[in-house]
N, C-alpha and C positions, 0 to 999 in steps of 0.2 A: 358398774361395775363399781368397784368403791377405790378408792386413794387408798393409798398404806399412810401412816405416819414417817415411816422410814423414807418412802420414797419424795415426800414432800420436806423431809431434812435433808435429804439428798439432791432435789430441785434447788434448796436453798440455800447450799451449799456451792451446790453449781453455779446459779445465778451470781454468790459473794466472788467465785475465783473468774467471772467472767469479767465482772464489774474490777478486778484487781488485775485481771492480765489488759482491758482495755485501757487501764489509769496508768499502767505501767508502757505502751506504746505509746500512750498521748506524751510522754513526756520528750517527744521527740519534737513534740512542735512546741512547749514549753520552756524547753533548757537549752542549754547552746549546745549543738552538736559537738560531742568528746566521745571519745574509747567508752567511755562509762556512761552514756547518754545511751549508746548503739547498745549495749550488752544488758541494759536494763529492759530496753525494748524488743530485745530477743529474748528475754524473761519473759516476757509479756505474754512474747508468740508463745513461748511454750505453758504460760498459766492457761492462755486462751483454748490450746488442745488439749491442758487437764480438762478444761470446764466441758467441754464436749464428751469426751470422757464420762465424767460425770454423770453425764444425762443419761448413761446408760445402766448398767446393768451389772457392772464389772467388779466385787470384790478389789481385783487388783488394783482397778483406778482409785481405788477410794486408797489401799495401802502409799503408792506411789502419789498420792495428792498431800495426806499427812506429811510426810517423810519431806517431801519437797518443798512444803510452805513452812514447815520446822525449820528445815535449813534455809529459808529464806528470812525467815523470820529470826533466827539467828544470827546470820550475816546482817543487818539492818539494823540489831540491838546493841552492836559494836559501832555503830554508826552513827547512832542519838547521842545530840549532844543537851543533858540539861540544863546550859546556859539559854542557847537559843535555839527553840524545838522547830523541826521544820514539819511543816501540817501532812505533808504529801508522803514525807517518812512515817508518820503516825498513822497515818491513813494507811499505807500498807502494810503497816503491820500490826494493826491492829485484824485488818482484814486476813491476815495469815493466822494470826491465834487463834479466829474465830472459824473458818475452816476447818482448820487441824483440828479444830474440838467439836464439830461435825462430822467430818469423817471420820473419829475415831469414835465417836459414840454411837453410829455407824457400824461400824465394826463390831462394837461391844455387842449392840444391838442383836446382830445379826449371829452369834455365836454364842452369846450367853441366855440372852433374854427369849422369848414365846416371840416369834415372830405376829407381828399383826393383820 
């Protein structure tokens, strides 16, 4: 049985979303415990649930993942300080943009392009 190109892209998006979720939860061990750190870890758990959904076949999960990571990227881009860059913030922002692009590409491909 052949593995379709959209399946490979979707698995890549799920893997990147999982890395993003794990790195959010890891903030509990890397930073001091505060309300912001707990909210970041909670967001990481949400990203892990989305990664689980992305490993399936639902188009709804693609929409929710794309909207969620775009919203997360918008919130993080407001926190990004050009004077003193934060590596973890830049890492999360780049993963959000990549996952959103992959999800939107899969949605476009399933709607307008020929399926593999």
